[in-house]
N, C-alpha and C positions, 0 to 999 in steps of 0.2 A: 394214232399209234406211232411209235418210234422204233427204229432198229438199232443194233449195237454200233453201227458205223455212223449214226446220225451225230452231227456236231451239237454240242450242248447249247450254244447260244440261242438258236431258235426255240429250244425246249424250255430253258429256265431263265432266259434273258441275258443280254450282253454283260451286265454288271456282275451277276453271279458267275457266269461262265468265265469271265476274265479273272475273277478271284480264284476259282478252282484251278485255272491253268497256271496262274502266277505262283500260287501257293503250293500246289501239289502236282502240277504238270498234267492235269487231266483235261482232255479236249473233246472226247466223244462220250456217248452214252456207255459204250462198252468199257472204256477206261475207267469211268466213274464206278460202274458196277463191279469191276475187278478190284476196286480199292477196298480191300477186305478189312474187317475189324481186326485189331491186334489182340483183342480179348473181348469177353462178354461179362458184364456185371449182372448179378442176379438181384432181383428186388429184395431189399432187406440185408444184402451183403455188406459186411463191414470192411471198408477199405483200410489197408495198413498205412496209416499216416506216418509211421516211423520211417518209411522207406523213401520219403521225399527228399530230393537234393536241391540245394539252393541253385537258382538259375534255370531249373528245368521247367518246361511247360507241361502241366499235369492236368488230368481230369480225375477227380476223386468222387466217390460216393460216400456221403457222411450224413450225420444227423445233427440238426440244430440243437445246441445245448444252452446257449445264453445269448441275449441280445441287449446291447447297451448303446445309448447315444450320449455324446458329450460335446461341449462347445470347444472349438479350437482356441488355443491360448494366444497365438501370435497373429491371427487374422480372423476375419469374420467367417462364420459358417460352422457346420457341425461334422462330426465323425461318427459314422455308424459302425460299430464293431460287433460282428457276429462270430461267435465261437462255435465251431462244428467239431465233431469227434467221431471216433470209431470204437470207443470203449477202451482204447489203450493210449491214444495220444490225441492231441487237439490241434486245430488249425484256425487261425484268425482270418476272417474275411473283412476287409477294410473298405468302406465306401465314404467318399468325401461329398458332403452336401447332397445326400440322397436319403434324407430322413423318411421319405415316403415309403422306402422299402421295409421299414421296421415292421409294418403290419403283415408283411409276407412271410417273415422268418419267425414262425412260431416254434418254441421249444418242442422237440419230438418230431418235427417235420423232417423228412429225408429229401435229399436232392443230389444233383450232380453239379459240381463246382469246378470250373477250369480257369487256369491262369498261370502266371509265372511265379514260382516260389521265391520268396525273399525272407530275410531275417531282420527284424527291427526290435530293439530292446530285448534281445534274447528270445524272441518268440517268432515262430514261422507264420508267414501270412501270405495271402493272395490279395493284391490290391485291385479293386474294381473287377472282380472275376466275372466271367460269364456264369449264369446260374440257370438251372432248370429244376424246379421243385416238383417232386413226384406227387401225383394226385392221391394224397391220403388225407384229404380234408383241407379246407381253406382254398383260397385262390391260387392260381399258378402264375408265374412270371410270364410264361410264353405258352399259351394254350396249344398252339400248333406243335411246338417242340415237345410238350408233354404227350401229345397224341402219338408222336413218333416213338415214344417209349412205353406205350400202353400194353406191351406184351411181356411175357415172362422174362426173357433175356434181353439185356440192354447192350447193343453193340457199342464198343468204345473204339473209335477210329483213330488211325494216325492223323494228327491234326496240327494246326499252327495257332499262334496267338490271334491271328485275324480270322481264322476259320476253325472254330471249336467243333468238337465231335458231334454235338447235337444238330448243328446247322448242316453238317455233312449228312447225318442220318435223315434229316427232314427232306433234303434234296433227293437223296437216294430213294426214299419211299415215294416221293412224288413221281420220279422217273419210272420206278417199278410199276406204278399204276398205269403208265402210258406205254409200257414196253410191249411190243409185238412178240408173238411166239418166237423163241430162239431155237433154230434147228440144231441138230446134233451132228458133230463131225465124227464122233466115235460111233461105229456101227452098233445096231441094236444087240447083235449077238455078243459083242465084246462087253457092252454094258451089263448084259444079263449074266455073263460069265463072272464078272467081278462085282456084281450087286451095286452098280452105280446108278444114281438118279439121273434123269435127263438133265441136260444143260439148263433148260428153262427152269426146271424145278430147283436146281442147285443155286442159281443166281438169286432166287427168291428166298430160299432157305438160309443162304449165307447172311442175308441182311435182316430177315424176320424169322429166326428159328423159334420153334415152340419149345424145343428141348436141346440140351447140349449135344445129344446124338445127331439131331438135325444139322447143327452147326458143323460137327465133325464130318458128316457125310458130304455136306456141301463143299467144305474145304478140300476134301480128298478128290471130289469130282472135278473141281477147278484145277487142282494139281495134275490130275489125269489129263485134262484137256490141254494143259500147257505142255506136259511131257509128250503127249501124242502128237500135237502139232509141230513141236520143235523137232522131234525125231522124224516126222514125215517130211519136213523141210530138208533135213540132212539126207534122208533116203532119196528124195526127189533129185537132189544135187548129184548123187551117185548115179541115178538112172540117166540123167542128162549127160554126165560124163561118159557113161557107157555107150551113149549114142554118137559121141564125137569120134573123129578119126585121129589116130596117132601114127607116128612112123614106127613100124615094126623094127626092133633092134635085134637082129639075129647075128651073133658073132660069127666072123668068117675067117679070122686070122690066128686064133688061139692066143690072143693077148692075155685074156684072163687066166688061162691055164699056165702060161709062162710066169705071170705075176704070182699065182699061188705057189708055184714051184720055187720061187725065189725067196719066199718068206722064211725067216729063221725059226718060225714057230708054227704049230698046228692050229688050224681054225677050230673054234669050239663047235660043238654040235649045233648050237643055236645059230651061230653065224653062218654055218653051211646051209642049214635048213631054211632060214629066212632068205639067204642069198639065192637059193634055188627058186624060191617062190617069187622073188623080185625078177629073176632072169626070165621066168615064164611069163610074168606080166609084161616085161619089156618086149618080148618076142611077139606079143599079140598086136592086133590092129586097133585096139581101144586103149585110151590113156590109163596108165596106172595112176592111182591116187592113194598113197599109202603113208601111214604114220609109223615111224620107227622110234620106239621108246625103249629105255633099258636102264639098268643099273649104271651108276657111275663107273666108268672104266670097263664096261662090258664090250667095247669094240664097235660102237655104232659107226664111227668114221671109217673103219675098215670095211664094213658092210656097204656103206655108201660108195667107197672107192671101187669096190668090185663091181657094183652096179654101173658106175660111170665107165669103167673099162669095157663092159659088155656093149655099151652104146658106142664108144669110140671104135671098138673092134668091128662094129657094123657100119662104120664110115660116118657116124654122126658126131655131134658135139654135145657137151654137158656144161651146165652152169651150176656153181655152188654159191648160194646167196647167204652171206653171213651178216649179222646185225651190227658188228663193230669192226674197226680196222684191226684191232688186236687179235680178234678171233679169226679174221680172214688171213692175216699174216701167219697165225699158228697153223691154220689148215694148209697153207702153202708149204710151210716147212715140213709138216707131218707127211703130206702126200708125196712131196719130192723125196723125202727120206725113205718112205716105204717103196716107192717106185724105182728109185735108183736110176740106172741108165734108161729104163723104160719110160721115164718121165722127162728125158732130156734129148728128144729125137734130133733137134736142130743143133745141138752142141757137139763139140769134137768128140767127147767121150760118151755120147749118147747112143742108144740103140736105134738104128734106122727103122725098125719095125715097131717102135714105141710111139709115144705121143708127146706133146708139149703141154706143160701146165703153166698158165700165166695168171697174173694178179692184176685186178683193176679196182682201185679205191680212189677216194677223193684226193688223197695226198700224192698220187703218182705224178711225177713231173711231166711237162708237156711233151718232150721228145719220147719218153718211154710210153706215154699214153698213146701217141700216134702209132707207135710200133705195135702196141698191144691191140689197139682197135683194128689195125690192118690185119693182124693175124687172126683175130676173131672173125673178121669179115671174109677172109679167104679160106677159112676152115682149117688152117694149119695148127691152130691152138685147139686141141681136142677137149681139154678141161680148163674151164675159165672160173677162177675164184674171185669173188668180189663182194662189195658192200652195195649200198643203194646206188652207187655209181653205175652198176650194171643196168639200171632201169632207165638210164638216159636215152633219149631218142637216137643219138648218134652211135649207140652200141648196136651193131647189126651182125647177127650170126649167119653163117653160111647154111647151117643145117642143125638147128637146136632141137634135140630129141628128148633130153632129160634135164629136169631142174631139181636140184637138191636144196631144200630150204632148211637152214639150221636155226633152231629157236624161232619157229614160224610165228609165234605170238608177237614178235617184234615188228611184224610186217602187216599192213592193213589190206583190206579187200582190194583196193585199187592197185596197190603195189604188186600183189600177187597176180592180178589180171594183166598188168603191164609186162611182166616177165613171160607170162604164158603167150602173149601176143607176138613174141619174138621168134616163135616157131615158123616154119615155112607155111605159106598160104594153104588153107584147107586142113591143117592139122593143129593139134595142141600137144605140148610136150608131156611126156610122162612126168609125174611129180612124186618125189620122195621127201617127206617132211620128217625132220629129226628133232627130238626134244630130249634134253638131258634131265628133265624133271619127271620122275615117275608120276603117273597120274592114276588116282583111284578109278576103278572101273566105271562107276556111275558118272564121274566127272568126264571121263573119256567119251562116254556115250553121248553126253549132252553137248560137249564142246567140239569133239572131233568125230561126230557121227557121220560126216560125209567122207570119212577116210577109212580104209581098211587098216586095222591096227596090228602091228607086229611088235612083239616084246622080247627083248634080250634080258635074260635073268642070270645066265651063267657067266662068271668072270673068266677071262683067259688064264691059262697057266702062267705062273710067274708074278701074278698080282699078289703082293705081300700083304699080310694083315695090318690093319691100322688100329692102334689103341687110342682111345679118346678119353680125356679127363676134363671135368669142369674144375676150374681153379677159382676159388672164392677169395679174391684178392683182399677184400676189406677184412675178412675174418682170419685169413691165414696169409699175412704178408710174406712169410718165409717161403710159402709155396709160389707166390708171385715172383719173388726174386729167383727162385729155382728155375723158372721158365727160361730165363736168359742164360743161366748156366747150362741148361740142356741144349740150347741153341749152339753155344760155344763147343760143347762136347761133340755135337753132330758135325759141325764144321771141321773140327780137329780130326774127326774120323773120315773126312773127305766128302761129306755130304753138304746139302744146301737147305735153306729154310725160307718159308714165307711168313710174313707178319701182316695180317689183314686188319684194316681199320674201317669203321663204318662211315667216316667222313673224309673229305679231301683235305680241308684246312679248318683251323679253329676260327671261330667267329669272335668279333670284338665283344668283350665283356663276358666271355666264357668263364665259368668257375671251375674249380678243381674236379667237379663231378661230371663235367661235360664229356660226351663220348670222344674217344680217341680220334685224332685227325692224322691222316697219312703224312702230310708234309712235316708237321711238328714232331710226329713220332720218329720219322727217319732221322731228323736232325738230332733229337734227344738220344737215340740209340747210337749214332755215330760218335757222339761226345760222351756217352755214358756207358750203359751196360754192355754194348757191343763194340766199344772203341777198339780199333785195330782190325776189325773185320771189314770186308768190302760190302757196304750196304747200299743198295739201289732203291729207286723209287719209281713207281708207275701208277698213274691214275688217269681218269677220263678226260681231264682238262689239258693234259699235256699235248703238244703238237704230235701228229701221227708219226713223224719220222723219229722223234725222241722216244715215243713209246716203243716203236719197233726196235730201235737200237738197244734200249734197256732190256727188252725181252730176249733179243739175240745174245746179249752179254750174259744174262742169267742162264740161258740154255747152254751157252758155251762154257760155263763154269768160271767166267770172269768176275762174277759177283757171288758172294757167299750168302747174302740175305736179301730178299726182295720185299720191301714194304709196299703194300698195294691196297687198293680198294677192291670192289667186286668186279673190276675189269678182268680178273683172273678166274672168275667163277666157273666158266665152262670153256672147254676146248684147249686149255693150256696143258702141255705135256712135256714135263722136264723130269725124266726118270731119276735123276740124281737128287731131286728134292725129297727129303725124308721127314721133314718137320713142318708143322704149321701152327702158328699161334694166332688165334682170332681174338683181338682186343675188344672188350665190351660186346661180347658175343650175344648178349641178350637183346641187342639192337637188330639182329638178323632173324629171318624166318627159319623154321626147321628145315625145309627143303633147301634153302639157300646155304645153310651150314653144311648140309650133306653134300651139296655140290662143291663147296669150297674144300671140304675134307678130301674129296676125290682127286684133288691135284697132287696128293702125295701117295707114296706106296706103289709107284708105277715102275720102279726099277729093280724089283726083287729084294729091296731092303725094307724091313718093317717100318711102317709109318707111325708117327706120333702127332696127334692133334690135341692141342690144349685150348679149351674154351674159357677165356678169361672173363670174369664178371665181377662187378662191385655190388651186385644185388645180394641181400642176405639169404642165408640158407632157409629153405622152406617157402620162399616167395615163389609165385607162379613162374617168374622168369628163370629162377634157379632150378625149379623142377623141370622146366622145359629143356634146359641144357642137359640135365641129368638123363632125360629120355633119349636125347641125341647120343649121349655118351654110351648108353646101354646097348645100342644096336647099330649095325651098318646096313640094315635092310631098308633100302630106299622106298619100297612100296609101303612098308609099315609106317615109315616116317611121313610119307605123303598123306596117308590116311589120318595120322595124328595131326598133321598140319591143317588138314581140312577141318577136323573137329575143333581145334583150338582157335584158329584164326577166323573161321567162318568162311562160307563159300563165296561170299561177295568179294573178299580179299583174294582168295586163292584163284577163283575163276577169273577175276580181273587180270591176273598175271598170265593167264593162259589164252584168253580170248583177245581178238583184235578185230576192229571193224564191225562191231555189233554182232558177233557170232551168236551170242546168246544174250537174252535180256530177261532174266527170270523174275517173275512177279510173285507167285505163290509157291512155285515148285522149289523144293530144297533138295539138292543132290545128296545131302547128308541124311535128312529125315526121311526123304521119300525114295530111298533106294529101291524098295520093292515096287513102287509105282513105276519108276523108270524102267526097271527090268521087264515088268508086265507090258508096259506101253511099247517097248522095243519089239517084243514078240508079236504084238498085235499089228504094228506097222509092217514088220517083215512079212507077215501072213498076207496082208492086203496087197503089198507091192509084188509079192511072188505070183499072185493070181491075176492082178490087174495093174501092171507096171505103168500104164498110161493113165490110170485113174478114170477111165471112161465110165465105169460104174459108180464112181464116187465124185461127182461134179462139185459138191459142196467142199469136199476136202481139197480138190484141185484148186478151187478159187481161193480158199483160205491160205494155201501154200503160196500162191502168187502174191496175195496181199502181204503175207508175213515176209516174203523175200524183199518186197518193196520197202517195208518198214525197216528191215535189217540194214539195207543199203542206205536208207535215209539216216538211220542212227549213225552209221559210219561217217557220212558226209557232214553230219552235225558236229562230230568230234574230231574230224581230220585236221 
């Protein structure tokens, strides 16, 4: 008998095991049995042959219609041509010098045929396909393979040219016969409540279902297992954090109150409520671990700054970790502007009761770096803003108590652990994670389940409305020309504009339909539509000091128009910018467009966002842009993004370091499963936080944590 963690090689042989690992990444019995069929064929089912694409590797069920053998003209040998069909279309199976197969393909015989689709002389064909003829009379090509399909539903697996579906099925059925009983992680009472089969039964029903209902029940049970274990891992992390010690940050000098009183605007109810919750977390002896998400422009940075001031007022230090130098520089400018004299304690015009805000990035000069490192080490710098440079060994904090991570998905597991280790011995810092991308609830549960989630939905007073239009440049060239006229009008009115491009520079051989490139666009605008205006350029390949100087010039009003890539997507705050043109906007994701749009409308002046596209009206890309233009609700757009792009793409931009590795679970399709599993996990940990009564679950969590760390190391 074999267990789920048994390596495949001793069970099925080295050759087959190596093929499964190289082709599909399957190494253990459990991984093989979790390789679920992508669909099931029913005996007698007619496969739609009209849906086959050239170059695709396919598995089809069809019926033999005609068999002919002819002699090759240019060389010795024969060609066996078998025509199979589904009643609507036909497909040719071509075999060279295999005339012996002719007796196997009797007209009326049904079978499974797999191979790569190609077209020859105007007809679609599979050359030397893998074949399994179903036992409806006559001999079979592969008696063992046919035996694997001797039940009502035929599983069709994700396969490759070297590893067809029936070989996978044969291997799985062999392993199932050897499989020891599989214990359940999901408690009996939870399974009973949700009418779930046992895990042992589910694995067998998944691959050998008697009915479609069996297959659906098995798939749901495996999705439940995956959701349950993933959420248990996240909850376990929270329990371990709750057992660690943090430095209690109890404000003593009224710095936060003085800052609030200095603000020229009132805090929103959401900012105040979440701020109070964070302050209570910081005052406790256990580390805070909170995610702060919100609408574009909802004031997340202000909430984070108030939290940092609470820590500084308690005599501690804070670090803000940003993924790019542009974003780090913007945070420095924003926080110094908000703090005023309170952020310049060591300067002549500073407040002696305030603090110092310093910046550490890779481009900081040697002399300045030595000064900043010294101020971090002696504790005189209360707020330290930086990029990955903060993770270096030589960066030593006097008393780090709070870490704010902006756009945390840009940082891996090891990097987050490195910054945590810079707290004083015996403690870990409080951690506040910020994301500017609204996250649908089920995605947040699966990706950020180890964090408490706070959400800002209310926009501060003074945020002007933003009007968005999709501009169909190919169909309405006058509208495209009008874009640049609008930019001139806004500049004449004293405002500024962004022009965003999907690429940095054009490639050799680009045609006229290639996506816009920032460098060429900036040059063309200076010489053409925007001649006479002050046009700047910023993108990710520029030297850090050049990027910073360009951003300072734009913020100070010394540039009228800034041509940029997505380096301005988050964190950039220029209140005088009223207009944004996104060229070839169909090359950006929905959430990305929403973030870009959030760079305007920040100064009380109504914003105008124009989404330029050369795609025809009615195309999927054009419809997607129309949806963005229709709403400024970031959470609605995030859900739409998830639905349209698919969770693999969307979650991939959220997670880092193997946070999740979803196999069968779908955050879109299985929302109810995730919600139910979350309640079940919470109930278990509330009663048994150490899992003493659930040893199998505790062991599974330990194994999964090891796998997640291993996944990160493989991709770091």
